[in-house]
DRENTORKOL-3810 file (N, C-alpha, C; in nm, 4 decimals):
REM DRENTORKOL-3810
@n.u->1.9313; n.v->-3.0708; n.w->3.1534; ca.u->1.9515; ca.v->-3.2335; ca.w->3.1189; c.u->1.8293; c.v->-3.2657; c.w->3.1475
@n.u->1.7583; n.v->-3.3955; n.w->3.0536; ca.u->1.6468; ca.v->-3.4875; ca.w->3.1093; c.u->1.6880; c.v->-3.5855; c.w->3.2722
@n.u->1.5959; n.v->-3.5202; n.w->3.3629; ca.u->1.6183; ca.v->-3.6227; ca.w->3.4605; c.u->1.6336; c.v->-3.7549; c.w->3.4495
@n.u->1.6945; n.v->-3.8562; n.w->3.5300; ca.u->1.6598; ca.v->-3.9696; ca.w->3.4789; c.u->1.4759; c.v->-4.0283; c.w->3.5252
@n.u->1.4973; n.v->-4.1664; n.w->3.4603; ca.u->1.3193; ca.v->-4.2021; ca.w->3.5274; c.u->1.3232; c.v->-4.2606; c.w->3.6342
@n.u->1.1870; n.v->-4.1776; n.w->3.7257; ca.u->1.1879; ca.v->-4.2523; ca.w->3.8254; c.u->1.1331; c.v->-4.3928; c.w->3.8534
@n.u->1.1476; n.v->-4.4398; n.w->3.9096; ca.u->1.1256; ca.v->-4.5934; ca.w->3.9197; c.u->1.0383; c.v->-4.6376; c.w->4.0823
@n.u->0.9913; n.v->-4.7531; n.w->4.1079; ca.u->0.9393; ca.v->-4.7981; ca.w->4.2073; c.u->1.0069; c.v->-4.8162; c.w->4.2780
@n.u->1.0208; n.v->-4.8125; n.w->4.4054; ca.u->1.0711; ca.v->-4.8583; ca.w->4.5203; c.u->1.2309; c.v->-4.7169; c.w->4.5728
@n.u->1.2027; n.v->-4.6308; n.w->4.4616; ca.u->1.3364; ca.v->-4.4997; ca.w->4.4395; c.u->1.2719; c.v->-4.4152; c.w->4.5612
@n.u->1.3582; n.v->-4.3505; n.w->4.6083; ca.u->1.3001; ca.v->-4.2361; ca.w->4.6844; c.u->1.2297; c.v->-4.0994; c.w->4.5984
@n.u->1.1502; n.v->-4.0363; n.w->4.6560; ca.u->1.0458; ca.v->-3.9600; ca.w->4.5798; c.u->1.1543; c.v->-3.8347; c.w->4.5804
@n.u->1.1557; n.v->-3.8221; n.w->4.5155; ca.u->1.2782; ca.v->-3.6467; ca.w->4.4956; c.u->1.1226; c.v->-3.4847; c.w->4.5660
@n.u->1.2426; n.v->-3.4638; n.w->4.6572; ca.u->1.2084; ca.v->-3.3891; ca.w->4.7921; c.u->1.1002; c.v->-3.2711; c.w->4.6558
@n.u->1.0611; n.v->-3.2219; n.w->4.7960; ca.u->0.9449; ca.v->-3.0426; ca.w->4.6732; c.u->0.9468; c.v->-2.9710; c.w->4.7923
@n.u->0.9173; n.v->-2.8984; n.w->4.7526; ca.u->0.8474; ca.v->-2.7544; ca.w->4.8362; c.u->0.8022; c.v->-2.6222; c.w->4.7511
@n.u->0.6414; n.v->-2.6511; n.w->4.7892; ca.u->0.5260; ca.v->-2.5303; ca.w->4.7051; c.u->0.4320; c.v->-2.4562; c.w->4.7589
@n.u->0.4042; n.v->-2.4073; n.w->4.6710; ca.u->0.2725; ca.v->-2.3616; ca.w->4.7613; c.u->0.1600; c.v->-2.4237; c.w->4.7235
@n.u->0.0595; n.v->-2.4917; n.w->4.8509; ca.u->-0.0767; ca.v->-2.5355; ca.w->4.8123; c.u->-0.1760; c.v->-2.4059; c.w->4.8748
@n.u->-0.2523; n.v->-2.4611; n.w->4.7948; ca.u->-0.4057; ca.v->-2.3968; ca.w->4.7780; c.u->-0.5116; c.v->-2.4877; c.w->4.8162
@n.u->-0.6234; n.v->-2.4629; n.w->4.8909; ca.u->-0.7110; ca.v->-2.4980; ca.w->4.9206; c.u->-0.6831; c.v->-2.6588; c.w->4.9708
@n.u->-0.8063; n.v->-2.7196; n.w->5.0003; ca.u->-0.8625; ca.v->-2.7639; ca.w->5.0852; c.u->-0.7979; c.v->-2.7673; c.w->5.2411
@n.u->-0.7025; n.v->-2.8161; n.w->5.2979; ca.u->-0.6536; ca.v->-2.7553; ca.w->5.4363; c.u->-0.5541; c.v->-2.6873; c.w->5.4410
@n.u->-0.5076; n.v->-2.6205; n.w->5.3571; ca.u->-0.4356; ca.v->-2.5486; ca.w->5.3324; c.u->-0.4500; c.v->-2.3686; c.w->5.2762
@n.u->-0.5813; n.v->-2.4108; n.w->5.2757; ca.u->-0.6738; ca.v->-2.2360; ca.w->5.2407; c.u->-0.6489; c.v->-2.1522; c.w->5.1469
@n.u->-0.6085; n.v->-2.0142; n.w->5.1542; ca.u->-0.5499; ca.v->-1.9768; ca.w->5.0867; c.u->-0.3749; c.v->-1.9699; c.w->5.0232
@n.u->-0.3205; n.v->-2.0553; n.w->5.0851; ca.u->-0.1925; ca.v->-2.0728; ca.w->5.0615; c.u->-0.0922; c.v->-2.0791; c.w->5.1906
@n.u->0.0268; n.v->-2.2253; n.w->5.1704; ca.u->0.0652; ca.v->-2.2712; ca.w->5.2965; c.u->0.1760; c.v->-2.3213; c.w->5.1730
@n.u->0.3403; n.v->-2.2983; n.w->5.2194; ca.u->0.4009; ca.v->-2.4478; ca.w->5.1728; c.u->0.4415; c.v->-2.5513; c.w->5.2177
@n.u->0.4237; n.v->-2.6218; n.w->5.1330; ca.u->0.4433; ca.v->-2.7696; ca.w->5.1980; c.u->0.5646; c.v->-2.7824; c.w->5.1390
@n.u->0.6084; n.v->-2.8946; n.w->5.2064; ca.u->0.6675; ca.v->-2.9692; ca.w->5.1992; c.u->0.6768; c.v->-3.1615; c.w->5.1685
@n.u->0.7486; n.v->-3.2495; n.w->5.0935; ca.u->0.7323; ca.v->-3.3716; ca.w->5.0710; c.u->0.7967; c.v->-3.4103; c.w->5.2310
@n.u->0.8843; n.v->-3.3961; n.w->5.2790; ca.u->0.9645; ca.v->-3.4060; ca.w->5.4190; c.u->0.8526; c.v->-3.3904; c.w->5.5577
@n.u->0.7443; n.v->-3.3026; n.w->5.4916; ca.u->0.6720; ca.v->-3.3103; ca.w->5.6425; c.u->0.5225; c.v->-3.3538; c.w->5.6302
@n.u->0.5694; n.v->-3.3923; n.w->5.5307; ca.u->0.4487; ca.v->-3.5283; ca.w->5.4894; c.u->0.4653; c.v->-3.6703; c.w->5.5249
@n.u->0.5767; n.v->-3.7044; n.w->5.5446; ca.u->0.6179; ca.v->-3.8309; ca.w->5.6040; c.u->0.5058; c.v->-3.8800; c.w->5.6739
@n.u->0.5038; n.v->-3.9928; n.w->5.6662; ca.u->0.4351; ca.v->-4.1293; ca.w->5.7868; c.u->0.3143; c.v->-4.1186; c.w->5.6742
@n.u->0.2381; n.v->-4.0225; n.w->5.6012; ca.u->0.1131; ca.v->-4.0533; ca.w->5.5642; c.u->0.1668; c.v->-4.1161; c.w->5.4058
@n.u->0.1077; n.v->-4.1965; n.w->5.3177; ca.u->0.1055; ca.v->-4.1903; ca.w->5.1754; c.u->0.0939; c.v->-4.0587; c.w->5.1348
@n.u->0.0702; n.v->-4.0440; n.w->5.0273; ca.u->0.1459; ca.v->-3.8822; ca.w->4.9400; c.u->0.0712; c.v->-3.9197; c.w->4.8007
@n.u->-0.0236; n.v->-3.8576; n.w->4.7531; ca.u->-0.0653; ca.v->-3.8529; ca.w->4.5820; c.u->-0.0221; c.v->-3.7926; c.w->4.5785
@n.u->0.0777; n.v->-3.7380; n.w->4.4192; ca.u->0.1352; ca.v->-3.6116; ca.w->4.3721; c.u->0.0536; c.v->-3.6522; c.w->4.2225
@n.u->-0.0843; n.v->-3.6116; n.w->4.1431; ca.u->-0.1388; ca.v->-3.6081; ca.w->4.0790; c.u->-0.1079; c.v->-3.4714; c.w->3.9499
@n.u->-0.0266; n.v->-3.5375; n.w->3.8598; ca.u->0.0256; ca.v->-3.3873; ca.w->3.7545; c.u->-0.0939; c.v->-3.4180; c.w->3.6443
@n.u->-0.0791; n.v->-3.2567; n.w->3.6402; ca.u->-0.1948; ca.v->-3.2144; ca.w->3.5265; c.u->-0.1290; c.v->-3.1033; c.w->3.5018
@n.u->-0.1729; n.v->-3.0989; n.w->3.2955; ca.u->-0.1235; ca.v->-3.0106; ca.w->3.2517; c.u->-0.1820; c.v->-2.8424; c.w->3.2525
@n.u->-0.3333; n.v->-2.8343; n.w->3.2456; ca.u->-0.3587; ca.v->-2.6991; ca.w->3.2719; c.u->-0.5088; c.v->-2.6864; c.w->3.3491
@n.u->-0.5660; n.v->-2.6466; n.w->3.4544; ca.u->-0.6552; ca.v->-2.5948; ca.w->3.5148; c.u->-0.7143; c.v->-2.4927; c.w->3.4147
@n.u->-0.8683; n.v->-2.6121; n.w->3.4634; ca.u->-1.0065; ca.v->-2.5351; ca.w->3.4211; c.u->-1.0120; c.v->-2.6048; c.w->3.2030
@n.u->-0.9140; n.v->-2.6900; n.w->3.1819; ca.u->-0.9564; ca.v->-2.7278; ca.w->3.0595; c.u->-1.0131; c.v->-2.8462; c.w->3.0581
@n.u->-1.0361; n.v->-2.8639; n.w->2.9758; ca.u->-1.1642; ca.v->-2.9930; ca.w->2.9438; c.u->-1.1060; c.v->-3.1245; c.w->3.0384
@n.u->-0.9841; n.v->-3.1953; n.w->2.9860; ca.u->-0.9695; ca.v->-3.3281; ca.w->2.9977; c.u->-0.8801; c.v->-3.3175; c.w->3.2179
@n.u->-0.8228; n.v->-3.1402; n.w->3.2440; ca.u->-0.8271; ca.v->-3.1617; ca.w->3.3462; c.u->-0.9298; c.v->-3.1603; c.w->3.4490
@n.u->-0.9996; n.v->-3.0727; n.w->3.3731; ca.u->-1.1567; ca.v->-3.0809; ca.w->3.4613; c.u->-1.2235; c.v->-3.2022; c.w->3.5036
@n.u->-1.2536; n.v->-3.2407; n.w->3.3923; ca.u->-1.2922; ca.v->-3.4393; ca.w->3.3963; c.u->-1.2271; c.v->-3.4572; c.w->3.4992
@n.u->-1.0571; n.v->-3.4661; n.w->3.5454; ca.u->-1.0296; ca.v->-3.5857; ca.w->3.5768; c.u->-0.9987; c.v->-3.5008; c.w->3.7424
@n.u->-1.0044; n.v->-3.3764; n.w->3.7699; ca.u->-1.0655; ca.v->-3.3101; ca.w->3.9102; c.u->-1.1578; c.v->-3.3453; c.w->3.9634
@n.u->-1.3279; n.v->-3.3377; n.w->3.8956; ca.u->-1.3700; ca.v->-3.3415; ca.w->3.8934; c.u->-1.4945; c.v->-3.5160; c.w->3.9855
@n.u->-1.3390; n.v->-3.5679; n.w->3.8725; ca.u->-1.3639; ca.v->-3.7829; ca.w->3.9256; c.u->-1.2900; c.v->-3.7413; c.w->4.0540
@n.u->-1.1542; n.v->-3.6646; n.w->4.0640; ca.u->-1.1666; ca.v->-3.7291; ca.w->4.2260; c.u->-1.2291; c.v->-3.6842; c.w->4.3120
@n.u->-1.3057; n.v->-3.5217; n.w->4.3125; ca.u->-1.3868; ca.v->-3.4419; ca.w->4.3561; c.u->-1.5028; c.v->-3.5502; c.w->4.4193
@n.u->-1.5979; n.v->-3.6097; n.w->4.2788; ca.u->-1.6904; ca.v->-3.7117; ca.w->4.3305; c.u->-1.6519; c.v->-3.8187; c.w->4.3972
@n.u->-1.5453; n.v->-3.8539; n.w->4.4092; ca.u->-1.4825; ca.v->-3.9794; ca.w->4.5071; c.u->-1.4405; c.v->-3.9815; c.w->4.6412
@n.u->-1.4542; n.v->-3.8424; n.w->4.6650; ca.u->-1.3185; ca.v->-3.7919; ca.w->4.7112; c.u->-1.3588; c.v->-3.8318; c.w->4.9272
@n.u->-1.4990; n.v->-3.9342; n.w->4.8786; ca.u->-1.4993; ca.v->-3.9009; ca.w->4.9870; c.u->-1.4214; c.v->-4.0748; c.w->5.0525
@n.u->-1.3524; n.v->-4.1291; n.w->4.9473; ca.u->-1.3091; ca.v->-4.2768; ca.w->4.9218; c.u->-1.1621; c.v->-4.2544; c.w->4.9831
@n.u->-1.1147; n.v->-4.1325; n.w->4.9597; ca.u->-0.9796; ca.v->-4.0773; ca.w->4.9185; c.u->-0.9359; c.v->-4.0104; c.w->5.0617
@n.u->-1.0358; n.v->-3.9571; n.w->5.1495; ca.u->-1.0449; ca.v->-3.8055; ca.w->5.2083; c.u->-1.0045; c.v->-3.8963; c.w->5.3367
@n.u->-0.8041; n.v->-3.8849; n.w->5.4330; ca.u->-0.8060; ca.v->-3.9983; ca.w->5.5292; c.u->-0.7065; c.v->-4.0700; c.w->5.5113
@n.u->-0.7218; n.v->-4.1422; n.w->5.3236; ca.u->-0.6187; ca.v->-4.2855; ca.w->5.2932; c.u->-0.4944; c.v->-4.2058; c.w->5.2497
@n.u->-0.5238; n.v->-4.0741; n.w->5.1902; ca.u->-0.3765; ca.v->-4.0079; ca.w->5.1807; c.u->-0.3349; c.v->-3.8959; c.w->5.1703
@n.u->-0.2338; n.v->-3.8034; n.w->5.1250; ca.u->-0.2522; ca.v->-3.6847; ca.w->5.1205; c.u->-0.2714; c.v->-3.6888; c.w->5.0163
@n.u->-0.3703; n.v->-3.6263; n.w->4.9526; ca.u->-0.3313; ca.v->-3.6088; ca.w->4.7800; c.u->-0.3597; c.v->-3.4448; c.w->4.6997
@n.u->-0.2404; n.v->-3.4382; n.w->4.6503; ca.u->-0.2396; ca.v->-3.3015; ca.w->4.5533; c.u->-0.2760; c.v->-3.3273; c.w->4.4122
@n.u->-0.2950; n.v->-3.1664; n.w->4.3495; ca.u->-0.2905; ca.v->-3.2116; ca.w->4.2064; c.u->-0.1609; c.v->-3.1055; c.w->4.1774
@n.u->-0.1264; n.v->-3.1327; n.w->4.0865; ca.u->0.0199; ca.v->-3.0447; ca.w->4.0612; c.u->0.0428; c.v->-3.0065; c.w->3.9004
@n.u->0.0240; n.v->-2.8590; n.w->3.9459; ca.u->0.0665; ca.v->-2.8137; ca.w->3.7643; c.u->0.1387; c.v->-2.6875; c.w->3.7598
@n.u->0.1900; n.v->-2.6529; n.w->3.6698; ca.u->0.2480; ca.v->-2.5010; ca.w->3.6914; c.u->0.1933; c.v->-2.3714; c.w->3.6877
@n.u->0.0551; n.v->-2.4544; n.w->3.6599; ca.u->0.0003; ca.v->-2.2754; ca.w->3.7016; c.u->-0.0283; c.v->-2.1986; c.w->3.8402
@n.u->-0.0083; n.v->-2.0750; n.w->3.8308; ca.u->0.0247; ca.v->-1.9621; ca.w->3.9776; c.u->-0.1605; c.v->-1.9892; c.w->4.0885
@n.u->-0.0758; n.v->-1.9805; n.w->4.1723; ca.u->-0.1869; ca.v->-2.0054; ca.w->4.3080; c.u->-0.3226; c.v->-1.9680; c.w->4.2701
@n.u->-0.2970; n.v->-1.7707; n.w->4.2033; ca.u->-0.4608; ca.v->-1.7384; ca.w->4.1593; c.u->-0.5350; c.v->-1.8074; c.w->4.0581
@n.u->-0.4752; n.v->-1.9020; n.w->3.9402; ca.u->-0.5157; ca.v->-1.9931; ca.w->3.8374; c.u->-0.6080; c.v->-2.1120; c.w->3.9263
@n.u->-0.5346; n.v->-2.1553; n.w->4.0222; ca.u->-0.5880; ca.v->-2.2756; ca.w->4.1182; c.u->-0.6794; c.v->-2.2321; c.w->4.1907
@n.u->-0.7019; n.v->-2.1246; n.w->4.2553; ca.u->-0.7880; ca.v->-2.0686; ca.w->4.3199; c.u->-0.9212; c.v->-2.0547; c.w->4.2458
@n.u->-0.9197; n.v->-1.9917; n.w->4.1511; ca.u->-1.0177; ca.v->-2.0033; ca.w->4.0695; c.u->-1.0652; c.v->-2.1044; c.w->4.0392
@n.u->-0.9863; n.v->-2.2407; n.w->3.9789; ca.u->-1.0217; ca.v->-2.3651; ca.w->3.9566; c.u->-1.0506; c.v->-2.4270; c.w->4.0397
@n.u->-1.0552; n.v->-2.4261; n.w->4.1778; ca.u->-1.0956; ca.v->-2.5043; ca.w->4.2715; c.u->-1.2195; c.v->-2.4129; c.w->4.3156
@n.u->-1.2252; n.v->-2.3177; n.w->4.3431; ca.u->-1.3983; ca.v->-2.2382; ca.w->4.3632; c.u->-1.4919; c.v->-2.2656; c.w->4.2293
@n.u->-1.4319; n.v->-2.2911; n.w->4.1300; ca.u->-1.5337; ca.v->-2.3145; ca.w->4.0141; c.u->-1.6126; c.v->-2.4534; c.w->4.0317
@n.u->-1.5273; n.v->-2.5149; n.w->4.0506; ca.u->-1.5874; ca.v->-2.6313; ca.w->4.0314; c.u->-1.5443; c.v->-2.7452; c.w->4.1732
@n.u->-1.5454; n.v->-2.6713; n.w->4.3021; ca.u->-1.5592; ca.v->-2.7099; ca.w->4.4640; c.u->-1.4678; c.v->-2.8180; c.w->4.4506
@n.u->-1.3897; n.v->-2.8487; n.w->4.4299; ca.u->-1.2354; ca.v->-2.9554; ca.w->4.4392; c.u->-1.2122; c.v->-2.9302; c.w->4.6190
@n.u->-1.1930; n.v->-3.0483; n.w->4.6688; ca.u->-1.1756; ca.v->-3.0342; ca.w->4.8230; c.u->-1.0438; c.v->-3.1047; c.w->4.8297
@n.u->-0.9566; n.v->-3.1110; n.w->4.7605; ca.u->-0.8237; ca.v->-3.0823; ca.w->4.7982; c.u->-0.7343; c.v->-3.0701; c.w->4.7193
@n.u->-0.5906; n.v->-3.0243; n.w->4.8372; ca.u->-0.5309; ca.v->-2.8992; ca.w->4.7489; c.u->-0.4787; c.v->-2.9187; c.w->4.6193
@n.u->-0.4032; n.v->-2.7922; n.w->4.5676; ca.u->-0.3037; ca.v->-2.7914; ca.w->4.4055; c.u->-0.2020; c.v->-2.7312; c.w->4.4404
@n.u->-0.0819; n.v->-2.7989; n.w->4.4199; ca.u->0.0390; ca.v->-2.6817; ca.w->4.4574; c.u->0.0443; c.v->-2.6623; c.w->4.3117
@n.u->0.1260; n.v->-2.5195; n.w->4.3268; ca.u->0.1531; ca.v->-2.4459; ca.w->4.2432; c.u->0.2986; c.v->-2.4207; c.w->4.2345
@n.u->0.3179; n.v->-2.4973; n.w->4.0475; ca.u->0.4970; ca.v->-2.5071; ca.w->4.0067; c.u->0.5165; c.v->-2.4171; c.w->3.9175
@n.u->0.4824; n.v->-2.2620; n.w->3.9005; ca.u->0.5106; ca.v->-2.2068; ca.w->3.8002; c.u->0.7142; c.v->-2.1989; c.w->3.7754
@n.u->0.7564; n.v->-2.2665; n.w->3.8822; ca.u->0.9094; ca.v->-2.2461; ca.w->3.7651; c.u->0.9559; c.v->-2.4119; c.w->3.7514
@n.u->0.8402; n.v->-2.4577; n.w->3.7577; ca.u->0.8244; ca.v->-2.6544; ca.w->3.6837; c.u->1.0054; c.v->-2.7056; c.w->3.7389
@n.u->0.9784; n.v->-2.6976; n.w->3.8766; ca.u->1.0761; ca.v->-2.7235; ca.w->3.9344; c.u->1.0442; c.v->-2.9157; c.w->3.9704
@n.u->0.8795; n.v->-2.9351; n.w->4.0333; ca.u->0.8523; ca.v->-3.0247; ca.w->4.0329; c.u->0.8508; c.v->-3.1336; c.w->3.9397
@n.u->0.7798; n.v->-3.0590; n.w->3.8231; ca.u->0.7165; ca.v->-3.1299; ca.w->3.6848; c.u->0.8635; c.v->-3.1705; c.w->3.6496
@n.u->1.0282; n.v->-3.0749; n.w->3.6601; ca.u->1.1724; ca.v->-3.1166; ca.w->3.5743; c.u->1.1654; c.v->-3.2511; c.w->3.6993
@n.u->1.2083; n.v->-3.2912; n.w->3.8263; ca.u->1.2323; ca.v->-3.3528; ca.w->3.9190; c.u->1.1690; c.v->-3.4790; c.w->3.9089
@n.u->1.0774; n.v->-3.4989; n.w->3.8454; ca.u->0.9770; ca.v->-3.6158; ca.w->3.8400; c.u->0.9596; c.v->-3.6222; c.w->3.7354
@n.u->1.0158; n.v->-3.5739; n.w->3.5935; ca.u->1.0669; ca.v->-3.6221; ca.w->3.4780; c.u->0.9276; c.v->-3.6514; c.w->3.3890
@n.u->0.8370; n.v->-3.5510; n.w->3.4319; ca.u->0.6826; ca.v->-3.5395; ca.w->3.3743; c.u->0.6302; c.v->-3.3975; c.w->3.2676
@n.u->0.8032; n.v->-3.2962; n.w->3.2372; ca.u->0.7864; ca.v->-3.2106; ca.w->3.1770; c.u->0.8270; c.v->-3.2089; c.w->3.0616
@n.u->0.7651; n.v->-3.2827; n.w->2.9201; ca.u->0.7880; ca.v->-3.3251; ca.w->2.8212; c.u->0.7391; c.v->-3.2651; c.w->2.7088
@n.u->0.8366; n.v->-3.3216; n.w->2.5927; ca.u->0.8105; ca.v->-3.2987; ca.w->2.4363; c.u->0.6652; c.v->-3.3604; c.w->2.4354
@n.u->0.5263; n.v->-3.2773; n.w->2.4078; ca.u->0.4135; ca.v->-3.2885; ca.w->2.3243; c.u->0.3878; c.v->-3.2243; c.w->2.2082
@n.u->0.2908; n.v->-3.3075; n.w->2.1190; ca.u->0.3128; ca.v->-3.2678; ca.w->2.0185; c.u->0.1206; c.v->-3.2362; c.w->1.9735
@n.u->0.0464; n.v->-3.1425; n.w->1.9106; ca.u->-0.0654; ca.v->-3.1104; ca.w->1.8749; c.u->-0.1255; c.v->-2.9989; c.w->1.7513
@n.u->-0.2445; n.v->-3.1373; n.w->1.6766; ca.u->-0.1756; ca.v->-3.0677; ca.w->1.5254; c.u->-0.0765; c.v->-3.0424; c.w->1.4962
@n.u->0.0321; n.v->-3.1272; n.w->1.5036; ca.u->0.1293; ca.v->-3.0645; ca.w->1.4247; c.u->0.2482; c.v->-3.0097; c.w->1.5208
@n.u->0.2030; n.v->-2.9383; n.w->1.6257; ca.u->0.2916; ca.v->-2.8574; ca.w->1.6582; c.u->0.3453; c.v->-2.9083; c.w->1.7925
@n.u->0.4701; n.v->-2.8606; n.w->1.7729; ca.u->0.5878; ca.v->-2.9779; ca.w->1.8960; c.u->0.5606; c.v->-2.8377; c.w->2.0243
@n.u->0.5426; n.v->-2.8453; n.w->2.1459; ca.u->0.5483; ca.v->-2.8262; ca.w->2.3057; c.u->0.5777; c.v->-2.8221; c.w->2.3676
@n.u->0.5848; n.v->-2.7735; n.w->2.4768; ca.u->0.6801; ca.v->-2.8606; ca.w->2.6019; c.u->0.5450; c.v->-2.8268; c.w->2.6939
@n.u->0.4803; n.v->-2.9053; n.w->2.7684; ca.u->0.4107; ca.v->-2.9789; ca.w->2.8667; c.u->0.4503; c.v->-3.0841; c.w->2.9701
@n.u->0.3189; n.v->-3.0426; n.w->3.0812; ca.u->0.3283; ca.v->-3.1638; ca.w->3.2207; c.u->0.2682; c.v->-3.3013; c.w->3.1154
@n.u->0.3024; n.v->-3.4229; n.w->3.1579; ca.u->0.2047; ca.v->-3.5345; ca.w->3.1057; c.u->0.1536; c.v->-3.5666; c.w->3.2309
@n.u->0.0231; n.v->-3.6166; n.w->3.2050; ca.u->-0.0470; ca.v->-3.6113; ca.w->3.2566; c.u->-0.0424; c.v->-3.7958; c.w->3.3438
@n.u->0.0659; n.v->-3.7541; n.w->3.4766; ca.u->0.1136; ca.v->-3.8856; ca.w->3.5518; c.u->0.0894; c.v->-3.8697; c.w->3.6797
@n.u->0.0562; n.v->-3.9473; n.w->3.7704; ca.u->0.0424; ca.v->-3.9364; ca.w->3.9143; c.u->0.1794; c.v->-4.0608; c.w->3.9791
@n.u->0.2041; n.v->-4.0046; n.w->4.0795; ca.u->0.2981; ca.v->-4.1182; ca.w->4.1675; c.u->0.2233; c.v->-4.0726; c.w->4.3511
@n.u->0.2432; n.v->-4.2450; n.w->4.3686; ca.u->0.1579; ca.v->-4.2585; ca.w->4.4832; c.u->0.3509; c.v->-4.2733; c.w->4.5439
@n.u->0.3233; n.v->-4.2251; n.w->4.6753; ca.u->0.4676; ca.v->-4.1926; ca.w->4.7640; c.u->0.3990; c.v->-4.2737; c.w->4.8763
@n.u->0.5040; n.v->-4.3494; n.w->4.9164; ca.u->0.4507; ca.v->-4.4681; ca.w->5.0644; c.u->0.4899; c.v->-4.3685; c.w->5.2070
@n.u->0.4646; n.v->-4.3527; n.w->5.3262; ca.u->0.4697; ca.v->-4.3269; ca.w->5.4131; c.u->0.6368; c.v->-4.3093; c.w->5.4807
@n.u->0.7340; n.v->-4.3943; n.w->5.3940; ca.u->0.8824; ca.v->-4.3540; ca.w->5.4247; c.u->0.9743; c.v->-4.2689; c.w->5.2842
@n.u->0.8435; n.v->-4.2320; n.w->5.2104; ca.u->0.8719; ca.v->-4.1528; ca.w->5.1119; c.u->0.9646; c.v->-4.2106; c.w->4.9531
@n.u->0.8964; n.v->-4.2985; n.w->4.9446; ca.u->0.9442; ca.v->-4.4322; ca.w->4.7937; c.u->0.8548; c.v->-4.4029; c.w->4.7620
@n.u->0.8485; n.v->-4.4039; n.w->4.6029; ca.u->0.7763; ca.v->-4.4308; ca.w->4.5139; c.u->0.7194; c.v->-4.5626; c.w->4.5476
@n.u->0.5684; n.v->-4.5722; n.w->4.5348; ca.u->0.4892; ca.v->-4.6559; ca.w->4.5717; c.u->0.4035; c.v->-4.7086; c.w->4.3601
@n.u->0.4051; n.v->-4.6254; n.w->4.3268; ca.u->0.3156; ca.v->-4.6723; ca.w->4.1954; c.u->0.3364; c.v->-4.5414; c.w->4.1487
@n.u->0.3489; n.v->-4.5234; n.w->3.9536; ca.u->0.3341; ca.v->-4.4350; ca.w->3.9177; c.u->0.2164; c.v->-4.4692; c.w->3.8033
@n.u->0.1338; n.v->-4.3916; n.w->3.7825; ca.u->0.0857; ca.v->-4.4254; ca.w->3.7103; c.u->0.0861; c.v->-4.2855; c.w->3.5488
@n.u->0.1103; n.v->-4.3797; n.w->3.4506; ca.u->0.1580; ca.v->-4.3040; ca.w->3.3004; c.u->0.0631; c.v->-4.2392; c.w->3.2130
@n.u->0.0720; n.v->-4.1500; n.w->3.1691; ca.u->-0.0507; ca.v->-4.0815; ca.w->3.0820; c.u->-0.1697; c.v->-4.1404; c.w->3.0937
@n.u->-0.1813; n.v->-4.1192; n.w->3.2435; ca.u->-0.3377; ca.v->-4.1588; ca.w->3.2588; c.u->-0.4727; c.v->-4.0989; c.w->3.1741
@n.u->-0.5705; n.v->-4.1341; n.w->3.1795; ca.u->-0.6931; ca.v->-4.0850; ca.w->3.0588; c.u->-0.7534; c.v->-4.0181; c.w->3.2167
@n.u->-0.8032; n.v->-3.9213; n.w->3.1979; ca.u->-0.9056; ca.v->-3.8553; ca.w->3.2962; c.u->-1.0191; c.v->-3.9110; c.w->3.3579
@n.u->-1.0634; n.v->-3.9971; n.w->3.2646; ca.u->-1.2403; ca.v->-4.1094; ca.w->3.3154; c.u->-1.1491; c.v->-4.2472; c.w->3.3659
@n.u->-1.0511; n.v->-4.2149; n.w->3.3653; ca.u->-0.9610; ca.v->-4.4041; ca.w->3.4185; c.u->-0.9297; c.v->-4.3239; c.w->3.5443
@n.u->-0.9171; n.v->-4.2486; n.w->3.5756; ca.u->-0.7567; ca.v->-4.2175; ca.w->3.7255; c.u->-0.8187; c.v->-4.2445; c.w->3.8574
@n.u->-0.9268; n.v->-4.2463; n.w->3.8738; ca.u->-1.0109; ca.v->-4.3092; ca.w->3.9817; c.u->-0.9718; c.v->-4.4245; c.w->4.0256
@n.u->-0.9995; n.v->-4.4682; n.w->3.9433; ca.u->-1.0238; ca.v->-4.6270; ca.w->3.9082; c.u->-0.8595; c.v->-4.6561; c.w->3.9704
@n.u->-0.7646; n.v->-4.6516; n.w->3.8509; ca.u->-0.6608; ca.v->-4.6775; ca.w->3.8440; c.u->-0.5798; c.v->-4.5916; c.w->4.0086
@n.u->-0.6103; n.v->-4.4972; n.w->4.0387; ca.u->-0.5951; ca.v->-4.4742; ca.w->4.1675; c.u->-0.6003; c.v->-4.5584; c.w->4.3016
@n.u->-0.7308; n.v->-4.5700; n.w->4.3059; ca.u->-0.7664; ca.v->-4.6784; ca.w->4.3945; c.u->-0.7006; c.v->-4.7515; c.w->4.4178
@n.u->-0.6802; n.v->-4.8763; n.w->4.2597; ca.u->-0.5621; ca.v->-4.9759; ca.w->4.3059; c.u->-0.4975; c.v->-4.9521; c.w->4.3241
@n.u->-0.4057; n.v->-4.8460; n.w->4.2796; ca.u->-0.2407; ca.v->-4.8169; ca.w->4.3712; c.u->-0.2546; c.v->-4.8166; c.w->4.5043
@n.u->-0.3955; n.v->-4.6984; n.w->4.5359; ca.u->-0.3560; ca.v->-4.6778; ca.w->4.6922; c.u->-0.3831; c.v->-4.8780; c.w->4.7454
@n.u->-0.4582; n.v->-4.9213; n.w->4.7167; ca.u->-0.4671; ca.v->-5.0211; ca.w->4.7806; c.u->-0.3678; c.v->-5.1281; c.w->4.8187
@n.u->-0.2746; n.v->-5.1214; n.w->4.6879; ca.u->-0.1233; ca.v->-5.2260; ca.w->4.6840; c.u->-0.0016; c.v->-5.1157; c.w->4.7498
@n.u->0.0074; n.v->-4.9676; n.w->4.8037; ca.u->0.1042; ca.v->-4.9148; ca.w->4.8295; c.u->0.1036; c.v->-4.9470; c.w->4.9899
END
């Protein structure tokens, strides 16, 4: 059953996931509840080390000085923590990635969707970013983000959040 679409102002769905990289090093469980009090960015992407996802992650890496300390930023995909560790190491990513192999977070946030490539249909994560305010409410939703536009869109969303 598809979850109802999330809207700005709604409570962000709670989550608990393993974070690797950034201040979480080799892995630590993170929950939305423990992040209360600061803005949180969850940027969902389809797969580690693919062209679009790498461009998006490296864009954020290159602009990191603008975002560090402004919000808790996490990349989220259904890849394993091991895959995340390799991705972080290969591209020197300064921010943590959340592993969602059971697809709980992608389903709760409504971004596990049917996709199509070359006429073949399959399920995958829609490239979407959620900005969550310090009270745990959704402040902005950036849907179907183009990797090369992500940093500018996130910058604008954080200024208004």
